[in-house]
Every structure is written in structure tokens, then in C-alpha cells.
C-alpha positions in Angstrom: 0.1 -0.2 -0.2 1.6 3.7 -0.8 2.4 5.5 2.3 0.5 8.4 0.9 -2.5 6.7 1.1 -1.4 4.6 4.6 -1.0 8.3 6.2 -4.4 9.2 5.0 -5.9 6.4 6.4 -4.2 6.9 9.8 -5.5 10.5 10.0 -9.0 9.1 9.5 -8.2 6.5 12.2 -7.2 9.0 14.6 -9.4 12.0 14.7 -9.2 15.6 15.4 -8.5 16.1 19.0 -6.9 12.7 19.5 -2.8 12.6 20.5 -1.2 9.5 19.3 2.8 9.0 19.8 5.0 10.3 17.4 7.6 7.1 16.3 10.9 9.3 15.4 10.5 11.8 18.3 9.5 11.7 21.9 6.5 14.7 21.3 2.8 14.1 20.3 1.2 16.1 17.5 -2.6 16.1 16.9 -4.5 14.6 13.6 -5.3 17.3 10.9 -7.9 19.6 11.3 -11.2 20.8 9.2 -8.7 21.3 6.2 -8.9 17.6 6.0 -12.7 17.0 6.2 -13.7 16.8 2.5 -11.3 13.6 2.2 -12.6 11.7 5.2 -15.6 10.5 3.2 -13.5 8.7 0.6 -10.7 7.3 2.8 -13.8 6.2 5.4 -15.2 4.1 2.1 -11.6 2.8 1.5 -11.3 1.7 5.0 -14.3 -0.3 5.1 -12.6 -3.1 3.2 -10.4 -4.0 6.0 -12.1 -6.3 8.6 -12.5 -5.4 11.7 -10.3 -6.1 14.9 -10.9 -9.2 16.7 -11.2 -8.7 20.6 -8.8 -10.5 22.5 -9.9 -13.8 24.6 -8.7 -12.7 28.0 -10.6 -9.8 27.8 -14.2 -10.8 29.3 -15.7 -7.8 30.3 -14.1 -5.8 27.2 -16.7 -3.6 24.9 -16.0 -2.5 21.4 -17.7 -0.4 19.2 -18.4 -1.5 15.5 -15.6 -0.6 13.2 -18.3 2.1 11.2 -18.4 4.0 14.7 -14.6 3.7 15.2 -14.0 5.8 12.2 -16.4 7.9 12.3 -15.5 11.5 13.5 -14.8 11.5 17.1 -15.3 8.2 17.8 -12.7 5.3 18.3 -11.7 2.0 20.0 -13.1 1.9 23.3 -12.7 -0.8 26.2 -14.3 -0.5 29.3 -12.2 -2.6 31.4 -9.6 -5.5 31.8 -10.6 -8.8 32.0 -9.9 -11.9 34.7 -9.6 -15.6 34.6 -12.6 -17.8 35.7 -10.6 -18.6 38.9 -9.6 -15.2 39.5 -13.6 -14.1 39.8 -14.7 -17.1 41.6 -12.3 -15.7 44.7 -13.5 -12.0 44.1 -17.5 -14.0 44.4 -16.1 -15.9 47.3 -15.1 -13.0 49.2 -17.8 -10.8 48.8 -20.4 -13.7 49.6 -17.9 -14.3 53.2 -18.6 -10.5 53.6 -22.1 -9.9 53.2 -22.5 -13.0 55.7 -20.2 -11.1 58.2 -22.2 -8.3 57.7 -25.3 -10.1 58.7 -27.0 -8.4 61.6 -26.6 -10.5 64.8 -29.6 -11.5 66.8 -29.7 -10.0 70.2 -29.7 -11.9 73.0 -31.4 -11.4 76.1 -28.6 -12.7 78.4 -26.6 -10.7 76.7 -28.5 -7.4 76.2 -28.6 -7.7 80.3 -25.1 -6.7 80.2 -25.8 -2.8 79.3 -27.9 -2.8 82.7 -24.6 -4.0 84.8 -21.5 -3.2 82.4 -23.1 0.1 80.9 -19.5 1.8 80.8 -18.5 -0.9 77.9 -21.4 0.6 75.3 -19.7 3.6 73.7 -20.5 7.4 73.6 -24.0 7.3 71.5 -22.9 10.6 70.0 -21.4 10.4 66.6 -19.1 13.2 66.8 -17.3 10.8 69.4 -17.3 7.7 68.0 -13.7 5.9 66.8 -14.1 2.3 67.1 -10.2 1.7 67.0 -10.2 3.2 70.2 -13.3 1.5 71.8 -12.0 -2.0 70.9 -8.7 -1.0 72.6 -10.6 0.3 75.5 -12.5 -2.3 76.2 -9.3 -4.4 75.8 -7.8 -2.3 78.5 -10.9 -2.6 80.8 -10.8 -6.2 80.7 -7.2 -6.7 81.9 -8.1 -4.1 84.8 -11.4 -6.4 86.2 -8.6 -9.0 85.7 -6.5 -7.4 88.8 -9.5 -6.0 90.6 -12.9 -6.8 91.1 -15.2 -4.3 90.1 -18.5 -5.6 91.2 -22.3 -5.1 89.8 -23.8 -1.7 91.6 -26.5 0.9 90.5 -27.5 4.6 91.6 -28.5 4.1 95.2 -26.0 1.3 96.5 -24.1 1.8 98.9 -20.3 1.2 98.1 -17.2 1.0 100.6 -13.8 2.2 98.2 -10.7 1.5 99.2 -8.1 3.5 97.5 -4.2 4.4 98.2 -3.4 8.0 98.5 -0.9 9.6 96.2 0.0 12.6 99.0 1.2 9.8 101.2 2.9 6.5 99.6 2.0 3.4 101.6 -1.3 4.5 103.2 -5.2 3.8 102.1 -8.5 5.3 102.4 -11.5 3.5 103.0 -15.0 5.6 102.0 -18.4 4.2 102.3 -21.3 6.4 100.6 -24.2 6.0 98.9 -24.0 6.3 95.1 -26.1 9.1 93.7 -24.8 9.5 90.0 -22.9 7.3 87.5 -22.0 8.0 84.5 -19.6 8.4 81.3 -18.1 5.5 78.7 -15.1 3.4 78.3 -12.1 4.3 80.3 -14.0 7.5 81.5 -16.5 5.9 83.5 -17.3 7.5 86.8 -19.5 7.4 89.8 -19.7 9.8 92.9 -20.6 8.8 96.8 -22.0 10.9 99.4 -22.2 10.4 103.3 -22.5 12.7 105.8 -19.4 12.6 108.4 -19.4 14.6 111.8 -22.7 16.8 110.5 -21.2 17.8 107.1 -22.2 16.3 103.9 -19.4 14.7 101.9 -18.8 13.8 98.3 -16.2 11.7 96.6 -16.0 11.1 93.1 -14.1 8.0 92.1 -13.1 7.1 88.3 -14.0 3.3 87.9 -10.5 2.1 86.2 -8.6 4.5 88.6 -5.6 2.3 88.9 -5.5 4.0 92.4 -8.5 2.4 93.5 -7.7 -1.4 95.2 -11.3 -2.8 96.5 -14.4 -1.8 95.7 -17.2 -3.5 98.2 -21.0 -3.5 97.6 -22.4 -3.2 101.1 -26.2 -3.2 100.3 -27.1 -3.8 96.5 -30.3 -2.1 95.5 -31.9 0.6 93.0 -34.1 4.0 93.4 -36.8 5.4 91.6 -34.6 8.1 89.8 -31.3 7.7 87.6 -29.5 10.3 89.9 -30.1 11.1 93.3 -28.8 14.6 93.4 -31.6 15.8 95.8 -29.9 14.4 98.6 -28.2 17.2 98.9 -31.4 19.3 99.9 -32.8 16.5 101.8 -32.1 15.6 105.4 -29.0 14.3 106.9 -30.3 11.2 108.4 -31.0 10.1 104.1 -27.1 10.3 103.4 -25.8 8.9 106.5 -24.1 5.8 107.1 -22.1 4.1 109.1 -18.3 3.6 108.1 -18.3 0.2 110.0 -21.8 -1.1 108.1 -21.4 -4.7 107.6 -22.2 -5.7 104.2 -25.6 -7.5 103.0 -25.8 -11.0 101.6 -27.3 -10.7 98.0 -28.0 -14.0 96.8 -26.5 -14.8 93.3 -28.9 -14.9 90.3 -31.5 -12.7 92.2 -33.4 -9.7 91.0 -31.6 -6.4 92.0 -34.5 -5.2 94.9 -35.6 -1.5 94.2 -35.9 0.9 97.2 -39.2 2.7 96.7 -38.7 5.4 99.4 -39.4 8.6 99.1 -37.6 11.5 100.7 -38.2 14.8 101.9 -37.0 18.2 100.9 -35.9 20.5 103.7 -36.8 24.4 103.4 -36.1 26.6 100.9 -33.7 27.4 99.5 -32.4 24.8 97.1 -29.3 24.2 95.0 -32.4 23.4 92.3 -35.4 23.8 91.5 -37.3 20.6 92.2 -40.2 21.4 92.1 -40.2 22.0 88.1 -38.6 18.3 88.0 -40.1 15.3 87.1 -38.4 13.2 90.4 -40.0 10.6 91.5 -37.8 9.9 94.9 -39.0 13.2 96.3 -42.3 13.8 98.6 -44.3 16.8 97.1 -42.9 19.6 97.2 -45.1 22.3 96.3 -46.1 23.4 99.4 -42.7 24.7 100.6 -42.2 26.9 97.4 -44.4 30.6 96.8 -47.3 31.1 94.8 -45.0 32.4 92.0 -43.0 29.3 91.8 -46.0 27.1 91.7 -47.4 28.9 89.2 -44.5 28.4 87.4 -44.2 24.7 87.6 -48.0 24.5 87.0 -47.5 25.8 83.2 -44.7 23.7 82.6 -42.8 25.7 80.4 -39.3 24.0 81.4 -41.1 20.9 80.0 -40.2 19.6 76.7 -43.2 17.3 75.4 -41.9 16.9 72.0 -39.1 15.1 72.9 -40.8 12.0 73.2 -41.6 12.3 69.5 -38.1 13.3 68.1 -36.8 9.7 66.6 -33.4 11.7 65.9 -32.9 12.4 69.4 -33.8 9.0 70.8 -31.3 7.9 67.5 -28.4 10.3 69.1 -28.7 8.8 72.7 -29.1 5.4 72.2 -26.9 2.5 70.8 -29.0 -0.1 68.0 -29.2 -3.6 69.9 -27.7 -4.5 67.0 -24.5 -3.0 67.9 -24.6 -3.5 71.6 -25.2 -7.1 71.3 -22.0 -7.4 69.1 -20.1 -5.9 71.9 -20.8 -7.5 74.4 -20.8 -11.0 72.5 -16.9 -9.8 72.2 -16.7 -9.4 76.1 -19.3 -12.2 77.3 -16.3 -15.1 77.8 -13.7 -12.7 79.4 -16.6 -11.5 81.9 -18.3 -14.8 82.5 -14.2 -15.8 83.2 -13.9 -13.5 85.6 -17.1 -14.3 87.3 -16.6 -17.6 87.6 -13.0 -16.6 89.2 -14.8 -14.9 91.5 -17.1 -17.2 92.9 -14.0 -19.7 93.6 -11.9 -17.2 95.3 -15.3 -16.3 97.5 -15.8 -19.8 98.3 -12.6 -20.8 99.1 -12.4 -17.6 101.7 -15.6 -19.1 103.1 -14.4 -22.7 103.3 -12.4 -23.2 107.0 -10.2 -26.1 106.9 -11.2 -28.0 109.9 -8.4 -28.6 113.3 -7.1 -31.8 114.4 -8.1 -32.1 118.2 -6.2 -34.3 121.1 
């Protein structure tokens, strides 16, 4: 075929705007512009005599346009992707199926979901801005490692605890504080609780971090619950409702029994109070409206401070809760270790209660 005809055929196969490398040099040049548009029809008719290119056998997902469309202005041969062998495709399908099986939702078990009351610190912060799955996983491992060194029993707001901790300002000495738990907050290693007691007619509150390395022992003196999630109103109650002897003996609670709920209601001292308790829906307070003036009673009756629409706010509930499937997945991860620690604790308790008989005579 003459060289001039091959050149014209090359200009038709590579239309205007398409760059092709030059064999003789490293620079690139564009195909001819509109001045050769008149010859393009004749060259196209000559190019149709050549057979269309055959697609490669290894390209399973390749799409090639027709030869007429490839030689039309503004079109050229296109390929959507590279193919793969049959064995590679089967491996990819197996991996996808395994991933789908792993992503199947876990059926929430009632036994595991009960852990959210006894071990609420294992649940992450529901606020998505504070979520970090890697940090949460590492914190759970640290929490289990800490629980293997010290016994952290089950307790709730309203339980009476005794905490023995070392004094950082007096090396070698320990302190023991006994009181009622009035608040329990936090998640992960930031879990904390507050104990309150009245000592020498003075209210004393101590804030403890649950996983503080200075804590040596936590004893549950009385395991019970209260009607409210926080007991800050004990600050405005008579001192006898917050007074507990420091040498109080622990009460026996059988294993597996339900935690009792103390439905005692507390009266409040005369005003002033630390908070406007008449506006709060506290179940553990005796009616305190007679102790306030008419203006405060009128404002409490208007319920301006309340937000009744929040019970219909689904996004607020979503931001404040952890899905059941995620809770079940988290507690399934720590269930075996917690169960092992619980069995070890029961074994050590039986060994302490056993007294070896002595030989007489």
C-alpha cells in the first residue's frame, strides 16, 4: 500500500483532538483539522474494506464499538475494563459472599443485652461525633485487663459502696470511703461515679473513676436501685437520708436474684434549694409544691420548662441510644472474658468462706 494512502488512513483512524505518539521523536502531534474533512468520506469508504479487529480472549468484560463507529469523526475504539480469569472471578465472588455473611445482623440475645445494665461503661458514647471504633476496641481490652487485676462488682445508682484507694499524697497509706452512689456516668475508661455520706454533720461527696489504678478494692455493702437515675436531691434532704456508718457490714445478696428497687421517697428541707426540684419530675421526692411560694407554683404548673415534644423526636432518640445489634455485638466480644472473671470471683469467694477443720487431741 502506498505511503501516502497509509498516512490518510491513519488520519481517519485518529480523528481531530486525539493524540498519538510519534515514532521518530518523543513529542506528540494532533491529527489534521477541518481542512482534511473533504477527504474523510473517501478514506472512510476505503477503510471499510479492512476486517474489524478481533477482541482478545482474555478480556471478558471488554466492549468494543463497531468499526464504522470507530472510524466516524469523534469516535475511536473504546474498552470498558480489563477481564479476569474464571478462577479469579470465583475468588472475588467468594470474598463478597463471605463479607455479606459477616455483615448479617446479629440476633440480640436477652442474656447479653442484660449486660447493658450491669456493665454500662462497655457501651460507647452514642454521639457520632465522639465515636472511634479502634479506640473503643482498645479501651475494652484495657478495661478487661483492669478487671482481671481488681474485682469491680455490679452496682447501680442507690447502692451503698465502700471504696478502698491509695492516697497519692501519702505513699503506702490507703483510705476507705463508704457512701451511697448518687450518680454513675461515662463510658469506656472515662466511667465514673459519685459517693455521698454525712460525716460529723457535714455532707461529703467523693468522685471516683471506675478504672482508676489507685482503687484497690470496691465492696458492695447494699445492692439496690432507686426510682431516679440521679440522687442529687439528697443534698437538699435531711442528713439522716444520707448518713451511713463507716463500719457498716455488707448485706448478703444471693447470686442470680433480681436487684431490689428501694421505693422510698425523701422529703426536702425548706428552701432555698440547690435546684428547682418542683419543676423536675423526680419520683423519689415527696410533693414539694407546698414548700414554695405562689409564683414558683404557678410556673411549675405551666410546665414551660418541660419539653413534651421530645418523646416524638426520633432523631434525638437515635442520637442518645446504641442500636441493639451493636450492643449485642459488643457484649458478645467481652462475654467470655467477663464470664471467666465471674466464675473466678465465685471460686475465690468459696475458698475464703471455707475453713479447714483442725485436728483435736
